[in-house]
C-alpha positions in Angstrom: -26.9 -32.0 -5.1 -30.5 -33.0 -5.6 -30.5 -34.8 -2.2 -29.1 -31.6 -0.6 -32.1 -29.5 -1.9 -30.6 -27.8 -5.0 -33.2 -27.1 -7.8 -33.2 -29.4 -10.8 -32.7 -26.6 -13.2 -29.6 -25.4 -11.3 -28.2 -28.9 -11.1 -28.7 -29.3 -14.8 -26.8 -26.1 -15.5 -23.9 -27.2 -13.4 -23.8 -30.6 -15.0 -23.7 -29.0 -18.5 -20.7 -27.0 -17.4 -19.1 -30.3 -16.3 -20.0 -32.4 -19.3 -19.8 -30.0 -22.3 -16.1 -29.6 -22.1 -13.7 -31.9 -24.0 -10.4 -33.3 -23.1 -7.5 -35.2 -24.7 -4.8 -37.0 -22.8 -1.1 -36.8 -23.7 0.7 -40.2 -23.4 4.4 -40.1 -24.0 4.0 -37.0 -26.1 1.2 -38.4 -28.2 -2.2 -36.8 -27.9 -5.1 -39.1 -27.7 -8.7 -38.7 -29.0 -11.0 -36.0 -27.6 -13.7 -37.2 -25.1 -16.5 -35.5 -23.1 -16.7 -36.3 -19.4 -20.0 -36.9 -17.7 -19.0 -36.4 -14.1 -16.0 -36.0 -11.7 -13.8 -33.4 -10.2 -10.8 -32.3 -12.1 -7.5 -30.5 -11.2 -7.5 -26.9 -12.5 -11.2 -26.8 -13.2 -12.7 -23.6 -11.5 -15.9 -25.4 -10.7 -14.3 -28.3 -9.0 -13.4 -26.7 -5.6 -17.0 -25.7 -5.1 -18.3 -29.1 -6.2 -15.8 -30.7 -3.9 -17.2 -28.7 -0.9 -20.7 -30.1 -1.7 -19.3 -33.6 -1.8 -17.4 -33.2 1.4 -20.6 -31.9 3.1 -22.2 -35.2 2.0 -19.5 -37.1 3.9 -20.0 -35.0 7.0 -23.7 -35.5 6.9 -23.3 -39.3 6.7 -20.9 -39.3 9.7 -23.2 -36.9 11.7 -26.2 -39.2 11.0 -24.3 -42.3 12.1 -23.3 -40.6 15.4 -26.8 -39.4 16.0 -28.1 -43.0 15.5 -25.3 -44.4 17.8 -23.4 -46.4 15.2 -20.3 -44.2 15.5 -18.8 -42.4 18.4 -16.4 -39.4 18.3 -13.4 -38.7 20.6 -13.5 -36.3 23.5 -10.4 -34.5 24.9 -12.3 -34.2 28.2 -15.6 -35.5 29.7 -17.5 -32.3 29.2 -15.8 -31.2 26.0 -17.3 -31.6 22.5 -16.9 -34.9 20.6 -14.7 -34.7 17.4 -15.6 -37.3 14.8 -13.8 -35.9 11.7 -11.7 -33.0 10.5 -11.5 -31.9 6.8 -8.7 -30.0 5.1 -8.9 -29.7 1.3 -9.1 -33.3 0.1 -7.7 -34.8 3.3 -9.8 -36.2 6.1 -8.9 -37.2 9.6 -11.4 -39.6 11.2 -11.7 -40.3 14.9 -13.6 -43.1 16.6 -13.8 -46.0 19.0 -11.3 -48.8 18.3 -13.7 -51.7 17.8 -14.3 -54.0 14.9 -18.0 -53.1 14.7 -17.3 -49.4 14.5 -14.6 -50.0 11.9 -17.1 -52.0 9.7 -19.7 -49.3 9.9 -17.1 -46.6 9.1 -16.0 -48.7 6.1 -19.6 -48.9 4.8 -19.9 -45.1 5.1 -16.8 -44.6 3.0 -18.1 -47.0 0.4 -21.4 -45.2 0.3 -19.6 -41.9 -0.2 -17.5 -43.4 -3.0 -20.7 -44.5 -4.8 -22.4 -41.2 -4.5 -19.5 -38.9 -5.2 -17.4 -40.9 -7.6 -14.3 -40.3 -5.4 -12.2 -43.2 -4.1 -10.3 -43.4 -0.9 -6.5 -43.8 -1.5 -5.8 -46.5 1.1 -2.1 -46.6 0.0 -1.7 -43.1 1.4 -3.9 -43.7 4.5 -2.7 -44.7 7.9 -4.3 -45.5 11.2 -3.0 -44.7 14.7 -4.1 -46.3 17.9 -3.8 -45.2 21.5 -1.4 -47.1 23.7 -4.3 -48.8 25.5 -5.4 -50.9 22.4 -4.1 -54.5 22.3 -2.0 -55.6 19.4 -4.6 -58.2 18.3 -7.3 -55.6 18.1 -5.1 -53.3 16.2 -4.4 -55.9 13.5 -8.1 -56.8 13.3 -9.2 -53.2 12.7 -6.4 -52.6 10.2 -7.5 -55.6 8.2 -11.1 -54.5 8.2 -10.3 -51.0 6.9 -7.4 -52.2 4.7 -5.2 -49.4 6.1 -1.7 -49.9 7.4 -1.1 -49.3 11.1 1.4 -46.6 12.0 3.6 -46.8 15.0 6.1 -44.0 14.1 5.3 -40.4 14.5 4.4 -39.3 11.0 4.0 -35.8 9.6 1.0 -34.0 8.1 1.5 -30.8 6.1 5.1 -30.9 7.3 4.2 -31.0 11.0 4.3 -34.0 13.4 0.8 -35.4 14.1 1.8 -36.3 17.7 4.5 -34.7 19.9 6.0 -36.9 22.6 8.7 -36.4 25.2 11.5 -36.2 22.7 10.4 -32.8 21.3 13.7 -32.0 19.5 13.5 -35.2 17.5 9.9 -34.3 16.6 10.8 -31.0 15.0 14.4 -31.2 13.8 13.4 -33.0 10.6 10.7 -30.5 9.8 13.2 -27.8 8.8 15.1 -27.8 5.6 18.7 -26.6 5.4 18.4 -26.0 1.7 17.5 -22.4 2.4 21.0 -21.6 3.6 22.0 -20.5 0.1 19.3 -17.8 -0.1 18.6 -14.6 1.9 18.0 -15.1 5.6 15.1 -12.7 5.9 13.2 -13.8 2.8 13.6 -17.6 3.0 15.4 -19.0 6.0 13.3 -17.2 8.6 10.1 -18.1 6.8 10.8 -21.9 6.8 9.9 -22.6 10.5 7.2 -20.0 10.8 4.4 -22.5 10.1 5.6 -24.9 12.7 6.1 -22.1 15.2 2.5 -21.0 14.8 1.3 -24.3 16.2 4.0 -25.5 18.6 6.5 -24.2 21.0 9.8 -25.3 19.6 12.5 -26.3 22.1 15.0 -23.6 22.8 17.8 -25.9 21.7 16.2 -26.3 18.3 15.7 -22.5 18.0 19.4 -22.1 18.8 20.3 -24.6 16.1 18.2 -22.7 13.6 19.9 -19.4 14.6 23.2 -21.1 14.2 22.3 -21.9 10.6 21.5 -18.2 10.1 24.7 -17.1 11.7 26.8 -19.6 9.7 25.3 -18.4 6.5 25.7 -14.7 7.4 29.4 -14.9 8.4 30.7 -17.7 6.1 32.8 -16.9 3.0 31.9 -19.4 0.3 30.5 -22.9 0.8 33.5 -24.3 2.7 34.9 -21.3 4.5 33.5 -21.1 8.0 34.1 -17.4 8.6 34.6 -15.5 11.9 31.5 -14.9 14.0 32.2 -11.3 15.1 29.3 -11.0 17.5 26.5 -12.9 19.2 23.4 -13.5 17.2 21.4 -11.7 19.9 23.0 -8.4 18.9 22.0 -8.9 15.3 18.4 -9.6 16.3 18.0 -6.0 17.6 16.2 -3.6 15.3 18.4 -1.7 12.9 17.9 1.6 14.7 19.2 -0.1 17.8 22.4 -1.1 16.1 21.3 -4.6 15.0 20.5 -6.1 11.7 16.8 -6.8 12.4 17.0 -10.5 12.2 14.5 -12.5 14.3 15.1 -14.0 17.6 13.4 -17.3 16.9 12.4 -18.1 20.5 10.7 -14.7 20.9 9.1 -14.9 17.5 7.8 -18.4 18.3 6.1 -17.0 21.5 4.7 -14.1 19.5 3.1 -16.4 17.0 1.6 -18.6 19.7 0.3 -15.5 21.5 -1.9 -14.9 18.4 -3.5 -18.3 19.1 -4.1 -17.3 22.7 -5.6 -14.0 21.5 -8.0 -16.0 19.3 -9.0 -18.2 22.2 -9.8 -15.1 24.3 -11.9 -13.5 21.6 -13.6 -16.4 19.9 -15.4 -18.3 22.6 -17.6 -20.2 20.0 -14.7 -21.7 18.0 -14.1 -25.5 18.3 -10.6 -25.2 19.5 -11.6 -22.8 22.3 -14.4 -25.1 23.4 -12.1 -28.1 23.5 -9.3 -26.4 25.4 -11.6 -24.6 27.8 -13.4 -27.7 28.9 -10.2 -29.6 29.2 -7.9 -27.1 30.9 -9.8 -24.0 32.3 -13.5 -24.9 32.5 -14.3 -22.5 35.3 -11.9 -19.6 34.5 -10.5 -17.4 31.8 -7.5 -18.2 29.6 -5.3 -15.6 31.2 -5.9 -17.1 34.7 -5.5 -20.7 33.6 -2.9 -23.1 34.9 -0.7 -25.4 32.9 -1.7 -28.6 34.7 -0.3 -32.1 34.6 -0.1 -34.5 31.7 -1.3 -31.7 29.3 -1.0 -32.0 25.5 1.8 -30.2 23.8 -0.7 -28.1 21.9 -2.0 -26.6 25.2 1.5 -26.3 26.6 2.6 -24.3 23.5 -0.4 -22.0 23.6 -0.1 -21.5 27.4 3.6 -20.5 27.1 2.5 -17.3 25.4 0.0 -16.3 28.1 2.3 -13.8 29.8 2.6 -11.8 26.6 -1.1 -10.9 26.6 -2.4 -8.4 29.0 -5.8 -8.5 30.6 -8.3 -5.8 29.6 -11.7 -7.1 30.7 -14.0 -6.5 33.7 -12.6 -2.9 33.9 -11.9 -2.7 37.6 -10.6 0.8 38.5 -7.8 -0.4 40.7 -6.9 -3.8 39.2 -7.3 -3.6 35.4 -5.5 -2.0 32.5 -7.7 0.7 31.1 -6.0 4.1 31.2 -4.5 5.3 27.9 -0.9 6.5 27.9 -0.3 5.4 31.5 2.5 3.0 32.6 1.1 -0.5 32.1 -2.3 1.3 31.4 -3.0 1.3 35.1 -3.4 3.9 37.9 -0.1 5.3 39.3 -1.3 4.2 42.8 -4.3 2.3 44.1 -7.2 4.1 45.8 -8.6 2.2 48.8 -12.1 3.8 48.5 -12.4 2.5 45.0 -11.3 -1.1 45.7 -14.6 -2.7 44.6 -15.6 0.0 42.0 -15.7 -0.3 38.3 -15.1 2.3 35.6 -18.7 2.8 34.7 -19.2 4.5 38.1 -17.0 7.3 36.8 -19.4 8.0 33.8 -22.5 10.2 33.9 -25.1 8.0 32.2 -27.3 11.0 31.3 -24.7 13.1 29.5 -22.3 10.2 28.6 -19.4 12.3 29.9 -16.8 11.7 32.6 -17.7 12.9 36.1 -15.0 15.6 35.8 -15.2 17.1 39.3 -15.2 13.7 41.1 -12.3 12.4 39.0 -10.2 15.5 39.6 -10.9 15.3 43.4 -10.3 11.5 43.7 -7.3 10.8 41.4 -3.8 12.1 41.1 -3.5 15.0 38.7 -1.8 12.9 35.9 -4.2 10.0 36.3 -7.2 12.4 36.2 -6.0 14.1 33.1 -5.5 10.7 31.3 -8.9 9.5 32.3 -10.6 12.7 31.1 -8.9 12.2 27.7 -10.4 8.8 27.1 -13.1 9.1 24.4 -16.7 7.9 25.3 -19.4 6.7 23.0 -22.8 8.4 23.2 -24.5 5.0 23.9 -23.3 2.4 26.5 -21.7 -0.8 25.1 -20.2 -4.0 26.2 -16.6 -4.1 27.3 -14.1 -5.8 24.9 -10.4 -6.8 24.8 -8.0 -4.4 23.1 -4.3 -5.1 22.3 -2.0 -2.5 23.7 0.7 -3.0 21.1 -1.2 -1.7 18.1 -3.1 1.6 17.6 -5.9 -0.4 16.0 -6.4 -2.4 19.2 -6.1 -5.6 17.2 -3.4 -8.2 18.0 -0.4 -8.5 15.7 2.6 -10.8 15.8 4.8 -7.8 14.9 3.8 -5.8 18.0 4.0 -8.9 20.3 7.5 -9.5 19.1 8.4 -5.9 19.7 7.1 -6.1 23.2 9.2 -9.2 23.9 12.3 -7.5 22.5 11.8 -4.5 24.8 11.9 -6.8 27.9 15.3 -8.1 27.1 18.6 -6.3 27.6 20.8 -7.3 24.6 24.4 -6.3 25.0 25.5 -2.8 24.0 22.7 -2.4 21.5 19.9 -2.1 24.0 21.6 0.9 25.9 22.4 2.9 22.8 22.4 6.7 23.3 20.0 8.8 21.3 22.9 10.0 19.0 23.7 6.4 18.1 20.1 5.6 17.3 19.8 8.7 15.1 23.0 7.6 13.3 21.7 4.1 12.6 18.3 5.4 11.5 19.9 7.8 9.1 22.3 5.1 7.8 19.6 2.7 6.8 17.6 5.4 5.1 20.4 6.4 2.8 19.9 5.8 -0.9 22.8 3.4 -1.2 23.0 -0.3 -2.1 22.5 -2.6 0.9 26.0 -4.0 0.7 27.5 -0.6 1.4 25.2 0.1 4.4 26.1 -3.3 5.8 29.8 -2.5 5.5 29.2 0.7 7.4 27.3 -1.2 10.1 30.3 -3.5 10.4 32.6 -0.5 10.6 30.7 1.1 13.5 30.9 -2.1 15.5 34.5 -2.9 14.5 33.3 -6.2 12.9 35.9 -6.0 10.1 38.8 -8.5 9.7 41.4 -5.8 10.0 44.9 -7.0 10.8 44.6 -5.6 14.3 41.4 -7.6 14.9 43.0 -10.7 13.4 46.0 -10.2 15.6 43.8 -10.1 18.7 42.3 -13.5 17.6 45.9 -14.7 17.1 45.4 -15.4 13.4 48.2 -13.1 12.1 51.3 -11.7 13.7 51.9 -8.6 11.5 49.4 -5.9 12.0 50.9 -3.2 9.8 48.9 -1.3 7.2 49.0 -3.2 3.9 48.8 0.1 1.9 51.4 2.4 3.6 53.3 -0.1 5.9 52.8 2.0 9.0 51.7 0.4 12.3 47.9 0.3 12.5 46.4 0.1 15.9 42.8 1.0 15.3 40.3 1.8 12.5 41.4 5.4 12.8 44.5 4.6 10.7 42.6 2.9 7.9 39.8 5.5 7.5 41.5 8.7 8.7 45.3 8.6 9.1 46.5 6.5 6.2 48.1 8.8 3.5 46.1 7.0 0.8 42.9 7.7 2.6 43.8 11.3 3.3 44.4 11.8 -0.5 41.0 10.2 -1.2 39.2 12.7 1.1 40.9 15.5 -0.7 40.0 14.2 -4.1 36.3 14.0 -2.9 36.6 17.6 -1.5 35.7 16.2 1.9 38.6 17.5 3.9 36.2 18.9 6.4 35.3 15.4 7.7 38.9 15.2 9.1 38.5 18.3 11.2 37.2 16.4 14.2 40.6 14.7 14.9 40.1 14.9 18.7 37.0 12.7 18.5 37.1 8.9 18.9 36.3 6.8 15.8 32.7 6.1 16.7 32.1 9.7 17.7 33.6 10.8 14.5 31.2 8.8 12.4 28.2 10.2 14.4 29.6 13.8 14.1 29.8 13.5 10.3 26.2 12.3 10.0 24.9 14.9 12.4 26.7 18.0 10.8 26.4 17.2 7.1 23.4 16.8 4.8 22.2 13.6 3.3 24.2 13.9 0.1 27.5 14.4 2.0 26.6 11.5 4.3 25.9 9.3 1.2 29.2 10.2 -0.3 31.0 9.7 3.1 29.6 6.2 3.5 30.4 5.2 0.0 34.0 6.4 0.6 34.3 4.2 3.7 33.1 1.2 1.7 35.5 2.0 -1.2 38.4 2.4 1.3 37.7 -1.1 2.7 37.4 -2.5 -0.7 40.7 -1.0 -1.8 42.4 -2.4 1.3 41.1 -5.9 0.4 42.3 -5.5 -3.2 45.8 -4.8 -2.0 45.9 -7.9 0.2 44.2 -10.4 -2.0 45.0 -9.2 -5.5 48.1 -7.0 -4.8 46.3 -4.2 -6.6 47.6 -0.7 -5.7 45.5 2.4 -6.1 46.1 6.0 -5.3 43.8 8.3 -3.3 42.8 10.2 -6.5 41.9 6.9 -8.2 39.8 5.8 -5.3 38.1 9.2 -5.3 37.4 9.1 -9.0 35.9 5.6 -8.6 33.6 6.9 -5.8 32.4 9.9 -7.9 31.7 7.7 -10.9 29.9 5.1 -8.7 27.7 7.8 -7.1 27.0 9.3 -10.6 25.9 5.9 -11.8 23.5 5.5 -8.8 22.1 9.0 -9.5 21.6 8.1 -13.2 19.6 5.0 -12.2 17.5 7.1 -9.9 16.7 9.6 -12.7 15.6 6.7 -14.9 12.8 5.8 -12.5 9.6 7.3 -13.6 8.0 9.5 -11.1 4.2 9.5 -10.8 2.9 13.1 -11.0 -0.6 13.3 -9.5 -3.0 16.0 -10.7 -4.1 18.3 -7.9 -7.6 17.3 -7.0 -10.2 20.0 -6.2 -13.6 19.7 -4.5 -16.2 17.9 -6.6 -20.0 18.3 -6.7 -22.1 15.5 -5.3 -24.5 13.6 -7.5 -28.1 14.7 -8.0 -30.3 14.2 -4.9 -27.2 14.0 -2.7 -25.6 16.5 -0.4 -21.9 16.4 0.5 -20.7 17.0 4.1 -17.0 17.9 4.3 -15.4 17.7 7.7 -11.9 18.4 9.1 -10.3 18.3 12.5 -7.5 20.4 14.0 -5.5 19.7 17.2 -3.6 21.7 19.8 -1.3 19.3 21.5 -0.1 21.7 24.2 -3.6 22.3 25.6 -5.2 19.0 24.4 -7.9 21.0 22.6 -9.3 20.3 19.2 -11.8 21.8 16.8 -14.2 20.3 14.3 -15.3 22.0 11.0 -18.2 21.0 8.9 -19.5 22.3 5.5 -22.7 21.0 3.8 -23.2 21.7 0.0 -25.7 20.4 -2.5 -25.2 19.1 -6.1 -25.1 22.7 -7.4 -22.3 23.8 -5.0 -24.6 25.9 -2.9 -23.6 26.1 0.7 -26.5 24.8 2.9 -24.8 24.9 6.3 -21.4 25.5 8.0 -20.5 24.6 11.5 -17.6 24.4 13.9 -17.1 23.2 17.4 -14.3 23.3 20.1 -13.6 20.2 22.2 -11.5 20.0 25.4 -9.6 16.9 26.7 -8.8 15.4 23.3 -6.0 12.9 23.2 -4.5 13.3 19.8 -4.9 14.6 16.2 -6.0 11.1 15.4 -8.9 11.5 17.8 -9.6 15.0 16.6 -10.3 13.8 13.0 -12.7 11.0 14.3 -14.5 13.5 16.6 -14.9 15.9 13.6 -16.4 13.0 11.6 -18.9 12.3 14.4 -19.9 16.0 14.5 -20.4 15.8 10.7 -22.7 12.8 10.9 -24.6 14.3 13.9 -25.1 17.5 11.9 -26.4 15.6 8.9 -28.8 13.6 11.1 -30.4 16.8 12.3 -31.3 17.9 8.7 -34.0 16.8 6.4 -31.7 15.4 3.7 -31.7 11.6 3.3 -28.9 10.9 0.8 -25.6 12.1 2.3 -21.9 11.9 1.4 -19.5 12.3 4.3 -16.1 13.4 3.0 -12.8 14.0 4.8 -9.1 13.9 4.3 -8.4 11.4 7.1 -8.0 8.1 5.3 -7.9 6.1 8.6 -11.1 7.6 9.9 -13.0 7.0 6.6 -11.7 3.4 6.4 -12.9 2.7 10.0 -16.3 4.2 9.2 -16.7 1.9 6.2 -15.4 -1.2 8.1 -17.9 -3.8 9.4 -15.6 -5.0 12.2 -15.6 -3.7 15.7 -13.1 -0.9 16.2 -10.9 -1.4 19.2 -8.6 1.6 18.7 -8.5 4.7 20.9 -11.1 6.3 18.7 -13.4 3.2 18.8 -16.0 5.1 20.8 -16.4 7.7 18.1 -16.4 5.2 15.3 -19.1 3.2 17.1 -21.3 6.2 17.4 -20.8 7.1 13.7 -21.6 3.5 12.5 -24.7 3.4 14.8 -26.1 6.7 13.4 -25.2 5.7 9.8 -27.4 2.6 10.0 -30.6 4.5 10.9 -33.0 6.1 8.5 -30.7 8.0 6.3 -28.4 6.7 3.5 -24.7 7.6 4.3 -21.7 7.2 2.0 -18.2 7.7 3.5 -15.5 8.9 1.0 -11.9 9.9 1.4 -10.6 13.0 -0.4 -7.1 14.6 -0.5 -6.4 17.8 1.5 -6.6 19.9 -1.7 -10.3 19.0 -2.1 -11.1 19.7 1.5 -9.7 23.3 1.8 -13.0 25.0 2.9 -13.5 22.7 5.9 -9.8 23.0 6.8 -10.0 26.8 6.6 -12.9 26.9 9.0 -11.5 24.5 11.5 -8.0 26.1 11.7 -9.6 29.6 12.4 -11.9 28.0 15.0 -9.0 26.4 16.8 -7.1 29.7 16.8 -10.0 32.0 18.0 -11.9 29.4 20.0 -15.1 30.8 18.6 -17.7 28.3 17.4 -20.0 29.0 14.5 -23.4 27.6 13.1 -24.5 29.4 9.9 -27.3 28.3 7.6 -26.9 29.1 4.0 -23.3 30.4 4.1 -19.8 30.4 5.6 -17.9 32.8 7.8 -16.4 35.9 6.1 -12.8 34.5 6.4 -13.8 31.5 4.3 -15.9 33.3 1.7 -13.2 33.6 -0.9 -12.5 29.8 -0.8 -16.2 29.1 -1.0 -16.5 31.2 -4.1 -13.4 29.5 -5.7 -15.0 26.1 -5.3 -18.5 27.2 -6.3 -17.6 28.8 -9.7 -16.4 25.4 -11.1 -18.7 23.6 -13.4 -20.6 20.7 -11.8 -19.1 17.3 -12.4 
């Protein structure tokens, strides 16, 4: 630490923390004598991770010095790419160098010097060395003897992943995945096991299929040895729940989504080491999205490149060629305009007013395109273009949205073409306050994925398809859930005879009809009854237990009552209604609110400024045309609030609104890439000038005065600017808030 420039007093304090503690070692259950350490890094010590970083920086400095003096030489992936000499991860180190005896001796001396300085020792028993195929066998043995490290010829793993991926990709990955997770839930454990590997590499489709087979086997099997019937393809179960699936992951698509995140990082982090290496090697004179795979490429590049098509280009902003129009198909013009073939978007903006050239846009573009362009927010000051991800409202890439985009490009069986009524049914089903086992049973009922005797007869597993409860011939699910006398008695016991009125409807249509025409409580009872009916049928077959319709109905009522009792036991959090609070002394508080008229794309902004005594200093409202959404209206109102505060003489200002998203974005230090990014950029720019701004979120109940002003302004379309007061229609609310004692 002294060599690195740390002060002697600081080093002395750190060493006291290291040496003043005492330890005792337990050996075979017997505790030894206490002792005081004088140096060293220890597991569990909160100081040790930071001290280790200092030590590892010393090793890096020694290696960099040797490279600068020409004693060591790093490895390059391409001629113009950066040289890599070492990579550090926690207490592991990967060293790269030229395979000669002289270089090996010098590297060994560096490691010994590091051991003497840090007190750490290299564990040669856990270390291996790997040579390229061009190194002769004699040279390999000579270097291994010098370093006292065993030579590895097999593909070994580091952190569970193969260090080198060859031609036999399936063999490289199949041992990385444990099958022990088959006994636990698919979504919480099984699907998480390969995620780390899929973040780095493109797994072969055959391996992804094997993984999904494990999931399917676990899902359909009954016990450890019973295989179970796979009632549908796994692709159907990978659809979202509202589309009739179970929401499991399609592993190939999820793999691509994870790799797309790496591609997005390459596109946005030009200064990172991995970007420099890959760019110099594979696309030195082009962008990632325009790159080619090439020949003899590494599997890392092949994996990242495979996700290229998921990303969409958003730079350079050519009017005809690029994606830049919000809410348009593929974010592009509906048709190209020849006169604008070589023009860019900035030519459509008036640099003096920082507004769109409205007349030119309406004259040049189609009506729908012109309206969409005029709705795009513009910042007051020009700024550089940036990449934004279309799948998220924030503009930031996410694996979830990439996976969703991939799903929407596939046509999966019946689930993809579900009608609106089916989607509403499934959405309502999964929102019901019922145990998951009941909802899964109903899901299987809707798809006819139950081992009824009719279905088993179709698979030639049984010959008798008669109803086990009444003995009648059963052809469809209709008999089990609507026609069987036991079931009819059950509906009567539950006082749900009305659900049987739609006898002319098919079974699936009947289920949808019930969920559409009855409230949530009836739907909850209905689904529980279907589940209990299926359970009673199974009890008759496997346990020879006979129940009447009344007994089943009583069981269902008691089960629902038990669920309701558990719900009542949950403590509900009651929040006290919060009112407007006075700002601290020497501060003024600026409350803002936005209102939006979606039919006319018009919004209004309302602003109220008060001091620490509750005295109204200024109230203002403004009407805006061509606003895209209520989301944008809130951000625009916040910008008006900051602008208004900038025009005053007050220096300490609290900006307060009920839009949590807007306030969070204003407080964020990161570039905002969302649809309101232009407004947020202006707000942050103004807030960093001469005045002191504090952005705070408040509930709607504490922002009533600004809300009252903005709603009236949107209704009347009349703007206000009043110093020392508020409009007459807001006077009562102003008085209510001003009579409270200051906080």
